[in-house]
C-alpha positions as CSV (number, residue, x, y, z in Angstrom):
1,I,173.0,38.6,-58.8
2,G,171.2,36.2,-56.5
3,Q,172.7,37.6,-53.4
4,K,171.7,41.1,-54.4
5,M,168.2,40.0,-55.2
6,Y,168.0,38.4,-51.8
7,Q,169.4,41.4,-50.0
8,L,166.8,43.6,-51.6
9,D,163.8,41.5,-50.5
10,K,164.8,39.1,-47.7
11,E,161.2,38.6,-46.5
12,N,160.0,37.3,-49.9
13,V,160.4,33.5,-49.9
14,T,159.9,33.3,-53.6
15,V,163.3,35.0,-54.1
16,P,165.5,32.1,-52.9
17,V,163.3,29.7,-54.8
18,A,163.7,31.7,-58.0
19,I,167.5,31.9,-57.4
20,A,167.6,28.1,-56.8
21,K,165.6,27.4,-60.0
22,S,168.0,29.7,-62.0
23,F,171.0,27.7,-60.8
24,E,169.2,24.4,-61.5
25,A,168.4,25.6,-65.0
26,V,172.2,25.9,-65.7
27,G,173.0,22.6,-64.0
28,D,174.6,24.1,-60.9
29,F,172.8,21.9,-58.4
30,S,175.2,22.7,-55.5
31,R,174.3,26.3,-55.6
32,A,170.6,25.6,-56.0
33,I,170.8,23.3,-52.9
34,Y,172.6,26.1,-51.0
35,W,169.6,28.5,-51.6
36,M,167.0,25.9,-50.8
37,K,168.8,24.8,-47.6
38,N,168.9,28.4,-46.4
39,L,165.2,28.6,-47.1
40,T,164.3,25.3,-45.4
41,S,166.2,26.4,-42.3
42,S,164.1,29.6,-42.0
43,K,160.8,29.9,-40.3
44,D,159.1,30.7,-43.6
45,H,159.6,27.4,-45.3
46,E,156.8,25.2,-46.6
47,S,156.6,21.5,-47.2
48,W,157.1,21.7,-50.9
49,H,160.4,23.4,-50.4
50,F,161.7,20.2,-48.9
51,S,160.3,18.2,-51.8
52,Y,162.1,20.5,-54.2
53,L,165.3,20.2,-52.2
54,G,165.0,16.5,-52.4
55,D,164.7,16.7,-56.1
56,L,167.8,18.8,-56.3
57,Y,169.8,16.3,-54.1
58,S,168.6,13.5,-56.3
59,R,169.7,15.2,-59.5
60,L,173.1,15.9,-57.9
61,G,173.3,12.1,-57.1
62,D,173.1,12.5,-53.3
63,H,170.2,10.1,-52.8
64,E,170.7,9.9,-49.0
65,E,170.0,13.6,-48.6
66,A,167.2,13.4,-51.1
67,I,165.5,10.8,-49.0
68,K,165.9,12.9,-45.9
69,S,164.4,15.9,-47.6
70,W,161.5,14.0,-49.1
71,T,160.8,12.3,-45.8
72,I,160.5,15.8,-44.1
73,A,158.1,16.9,-46.9
74,L,156.0,13.7,-46.4
75,T,155.8,14.1,-42.6
76,S,155.3,17.8,-42.5
77,Q,152.4,19.2,-40.6
78,D,152.0,22.1,-43.1
79,E,148.2,22.3,-43.2
80,S,148.3,24.9,-46.0
81,L,149.5,22.3,-48.5
82,N,147.0,19.6,-47.8
83,Y,148.9,16.9,-49.8
84,E,146.6,14.8,-52.0
85,A,147.1,11.1,-52.2
86,K,148.7,11.2,-55.7
87,V,151.4,13.7,-54.5
88,R,152.2,11.5,-51.5
89,K,152.4,8.5,-53.8
90,L,154.8,10.4,-56.1
91,L,157.0,11.4,-53.3
92,E,157.0,7.9,-51.8
93,S,158.0,6.5,-55.2
94,K,160.9,9.0,-55.4
95,V,162.1,7.9,-52.0
96,A,161.9,4.2,-53.0
97,C,163.7,4.9,-56.2
98,A,166.5,6.9,-54.5
99,A,166.8,4.2,-51.8
100,E,167.3,1.6,-54.5
101,K,170.0,3.7,-56.2
102,L,171.7,4.4,-52.9
103,S,171.7,0.6,-52.1
104,A,173.2,-0.2,-55.6
105,V,175.9,2.4,-55.1
106,E,176.7,1.0,-51.6
107,N,176.7,-2.6,-52.9
108,D,179.0,-1.5,-55.7
109,R,181.4,0.2,-53.3
110,S,181.5,-2.8,-51.0
111,G,182.1,-5.1,-54.0
112,R,185.1,-3.1,-55.0
113,K,186.6,-3.2,-51.4
114,S,186.6,-7.0,-51.4
């Protein structure tokens, strides 16, 4: 269904977001990420698309990719969004939290190798 929706209205950036949110709602984060990655690679993306992509990666457990996406959102020059300080602080806390989780996973892995 998602592919058909997209084919009918390729210019509407809300379609891939709606499809991604539908997949997220049923716990299919990989497919949600697929749709958001396609959108963020297009010229029509906005900063918050990267923020949402980071959230999806985090829920999937891929904290490294989450950090990358959130960092892009934080450093974007998208003037239309005009991030407020509290949004920036929220994203920075997400990055810090994900970095801690990633570090813990890496420490756990290296502990098992010993």
